[in-house]
C-alpha positions, -999 to 999 in steps of 0.1 A, spaced: -350 -456 545 -334 -454 511 -297 -451 503 -279 -439 472 -240 -448 472 -219 -429 449 -182 -435 436 -160 -416 412 -141 -432 384 -117 -417 361 -122 -415 324 -101 -438 303 -89 -411 284 -81 -390 314 -70 -412 342 -46 -389 361 -73 -362 364 -74 -350 401 -106 -355 421 -117 -326 444 -110 -335 483 -136 -357 499 -147 -332 520 -156 -308 491 -176 -338 474 -194 -344 507 -202 -304 507 -217 -309 473 -241 -338 482 -256 -316 513 -275 -297 487 -295 -329 480 -302 -342 513 -289 -332 550 -277 -369 557 -245 -375 544 -217 -398 552 -185 -417 541 -185 -454 541 -154 -471 531 -150 -458 493 -185 -445 490 -201 -412 494 -235 -426 511 -269 -402 509 -300 -415 525 -328 -398 507 -361 -410 520 -371 -380 533 -364 -356 505 -362 -374 473 -400 -364 467 -390 -327 465 -364 -339 436 -392 -355 417 -385 -390 427 -358 -412 428 -351 -417 387 -351 -375 390 -327 -373 416 -300 -395 403 -305 -374 369 -298 -344 388 -270 -363 407 -253 -370 373 -260 -335 360 -242 -320 384 -211 -340 390 -184 -318 412 -160 -338 389 -168 -333 354 -138 -351 341 -147 -383 359 -177 -409 356 -201 -409 384 -211 -439 395 -243 -449 415 -264 -475 431 -294 -479 453 -306 -500 483 -329 -500 514 -299 -500 539 -263 -484 533 -248 -519 532 -269 -529 504 -265 -499 484 -226 -502 489 -227 -537 479 -244 -533 448 -220 -504 439 -192 -526 441 -213 -554 420 -216 -524 393 -181 -513 392 -171 -549 388 -196 -554 358 -217 -581 377 -254 -582 380 -271 -582 411 -287 -614 426 -325 -616 426 -323 -625 462 -318 -590 482 -298 -589 506 -295 -627 509 -280 -634 474 -251 -609 474 -217 -621 472 -200 -621 507 -167 -602 496 -193 -572 492 -198 -570 528 -170 -547 545 -167 -566 579 -166 -598 564 -135 -591 542 -112 -602 569 -129 -634 573 -134 -645 538 -110 -678 533 -126 -692 569 -164 -684 562 -157 -699 527 -144 -732 543 -177 -734 560 -196 -731 530 -206 -696 532 -205 -676 497 -232 -653 504 -248 -629 532 -279 -655 534 -255 -682 542 -237 -664 568 -270 -650 582 -280 -686 586 -254 -696 610 -260 -698 648 -258 -663 659 -244 -671 693 -214 -690 676 -209 -664 648 -206 -639 671 -181 -657 693 -161 -668 662 -161 -637 640 -170 -609 667 -200 -590 672 -196 -564 644 -201 -593 616 -236 -600 632 -246 -566 637 -237 -555 601 -263 -585 589 -289 -574 613 -286 -538 596 -287 -553 563 -322 -573 568 -336 -540 589 -333 -558 623 -312 -533 639 -309 -493 632 -284 -477 613 -260 -450 632 -238 -425 613 -219 -394 618 -232 -371 595 -211 -344 577 -217 -309 581 -210 -278 561 -181 -257 579 -186 -220 583 -150 -212 570 -135 -229 542 -100 -244 547 -85 -271 531 -48 -288 532 -35 -306 505 -2 -328 505 15 -320 471 22 -353 447 64 -338 447 79 -312 459 68 -278 441 97 -258 430 80 -231 413 47 -212 407 34 -232 381 38 -267 400 19 -249 430 -7 -240 409 -13 -273 393 -22 -283 425 -41 -251 441 -66 -258 409 -79 -288 430 -84 -266 463 -100 -239 439 -127 -266 426 -132 -275 465 -139 -240 471 -163 -233 443 -185 -264 459 -182 -248 495 -191 -215 481 -223 -224 464 -232 -247 492 -230 -216 515 -243 -194 488 -216 -168 495 -189 -149 473 -153 -148 479 -139 -114 484 -104 -122 501 -84 -157 498 -52 -167 512 -30 -194 496 -2 -205 523 25 -234 513 47 -251 538 84 -252 529 103 -285 531 134 -270 543 144 -247 578 176 -235 565 189 -226 527 221 -212 523 227 -207 560 198 -186 561 168 -196 583 136 -202 569 102 -195 578 77 -226 577 53 -210 555 51 -187 528 17 -175 515 -3 -148 493 -36 -129 495 -59 -124 468 -89 -100 473 -116 -90 448 -138 -60 447 -170 -79 443 -180 -112 456 -175 -141 433 -178 -174 426 -159 -176 394 -129 -198 397 -116 -186 367 -110 -152 379 -95 -163 411 -73 -186 391 -60 -159 370 -56 -136 400 -36 -164 421 -12 -172 390 -5 -136 385 5 -133 422 24 -164 422 45 -155 393 58 -126 411 66 -146 438 99 -164 447 96 -197 466 125 -198 493 126 -235 493 108 -264 478 70 -267 491 54 -298 503 20 -288 516 -5 -263 501 -35 -245 520 -63 -225 508 -85 -203 532 -110 -179 531 -107 -145 545 -135 -126 535 -171 -139 520 -203 -119 512 -237 -133 505 -239 -143 468 -269 -125 449 -266 -148 421 -251 -143 383 -268 -116 360 -298 -131 342 -304 -103 320 -313 -109 283 -302 -70 275 -273 -74 252 -255 -48 270 -257 -66 304 -238 -98 288 -210 -86 271 -183 -109 263 -149 -106 279 -139 -97 315 -156 -75 336 -139 -38 343 -133 -48 380 -119 -81 370 -96 -64 345 -84 -40 372 -75 -67 394 -56 -87 371 -35 -59 366 -29 -50 402 -18 -83 406 5 -85 378 18 -46 380 19 -40 418 -13 -24 437 4 9 436 6 8 397 -30 8 388 -47 38 405 -84 54 404 -97 86 413 -113 90 448 -135 121 453 -128 143 484 -151 168 503 -136 199 490 -149 221 461 -118 233 449 -111 216 415 -76 206 424 -85 191 456 -119 173 446 -104 140 441 -71 121 448 -54 89 433 -52 60 452 -47 21 445 -75 8 429 -78 -26 451 -81 0 483 -106 21 468 -129 -13 460 -131 -23 495 -165 -22 514 -156 5 539 -139 25 513 -169 24 489 -192 36 518 -170 67 525 -167 74 488 -205 76 485 -205 101 514 -180 121 498 -196 122 465 -226 133 483 -207 163 501 -189 173 469 -221 175 446 -216 203 423 -244 233 423 -243 233 387 -245 206 363 -214 187 357 -215 197 318 -198 229 325 -170 213 343 -139 205 318 -127 169 310 -87 180 315 -73 200 345 -39 214 348 -16 201 371 -9 237 382 -33 266 374 -16 289 346 -19 324 353 -32 343 323 -16 376 306 -43 407 305 -53 426 273 -67 457 293 -94 442 315 -97 408 292 -74 377 301 -59 363 274 -49 327 264 -42 322 229 -59 353 218 -83 375 240 -109 351 260 -148 357 256 -168 344 288 -198 322 279 -210 309 312 -204 322 348 -196 332 371 -197 300 393 -185 313 428 -160 290 450 -154 297 488 -134 269 503 -106 261 519 -110 285 552 -112 258 575 -76 248 577 -40 258 565 -14 238 546 -20 207 562 -58 205 550 -49 215 517 -34 245 509 -46 283 513 -81 293 510 -95 295 473 -121 327 470 -127 323 429 -152 330 403 -149 302 376 -161 310 338 -163 287 306 -146 311 280 -138 305 244 -103 313 230 -99 319 194 -69 293 190 -77 267 217 -114 264 220 -133 262 251 -114 268 284 -121 270 321 -108 300 339 -112 317 371 -105 351 387 -95 352 424 -119 377 439 -106 406 462 -120 416 490 -135 453 486 -112 469 510 -85 462 485 -100 477 457 -66 487 440 -55 453 443 -43 434 408 -68 413 394 -54 376 383 -69 353 359 -58 318 357 -64 288 334 -73 258 350 -92 234 326 -94 227 290 -124 212 271 -119 181 246 
């Protein structure tokens, strides 16, 4: 058996730096060994079976220090053959005292947790170290001070096996935090939410997952305000287009959401919960400059704008399975279009609406409504007579339904034409059945080329 005891100490220049919750610190330690437990003020790791995987004890200690989950604090550590010895050596290190040569017999008695309630009486018996107490008669020691002290000494000398309840990683992230003071605005809530986000990042890395949806909930301190009954909680939900472990992005989204939220009353508790997660594929490690551009990614910018302006104010085009130019796409909120199910449907509709001719002949700008063109004899005119360059491209669509399915049917011949003043334009002619040979031929302008 070999144990490592860890403790976090604030830096002198940042004494008020908040630590992640104890559960999050234990989740971080689970990446090094499955045997993790809290014992008093220290996080205990049993590493006898896995230290070789990390290159030995010295290398393991370096990796523990290098991946400190609380970078603004000092990570203190000590080792021992038992958890009690490792914890005692850690306490000596924190106090700045040297460890004795005789281990564990020479350890000061106040470094043994179960002996702290009996220090005065043991001192009157002349006991100053673990070895002094261990030399007392077993029966009298147990009767006078209880069985726990004798059992702890047996564990320290390896005469009794240690028993611990090992910590496990939960399937769903959910952490509550009592606020240091009542929060009355979004900034105060966000300050405490940062601690929960740090815990979330540790959980996501341990689970190798990326967050897609989170819920931040706060408990209201009042049940009634200005004669109005208040709900016990308020909450906001944040969604992302892609799985992420980027806490800076999630922090910005939460800040934007909270800035638009009015607290019904001061808040006393905060809870962060994961609603949706996906497997994490890892960060992009490409060496190509176009894959490592600075700044936010497009979907992150869209999500932040949606949180700031409202989801109905940031829209994206979504394809429809319809070959009529005015019906090939519709606009909907960007966040809804980026959800997994929406993406699957989007791909299917793209396949269904794939044009039969190259995309290059389609214009970059469609008119809101087709503009009927004047005629010069048999030639359509738009800022002068038009000269047809490419076409016809025939479209027959909309015959499967009425107005509720997207309007009347379209039977058209499309052309790319050139106008003397407007340049290239996209026009079409309504095809007339042969039995109506004397019917008027109508031409329309539907698109312009940049």
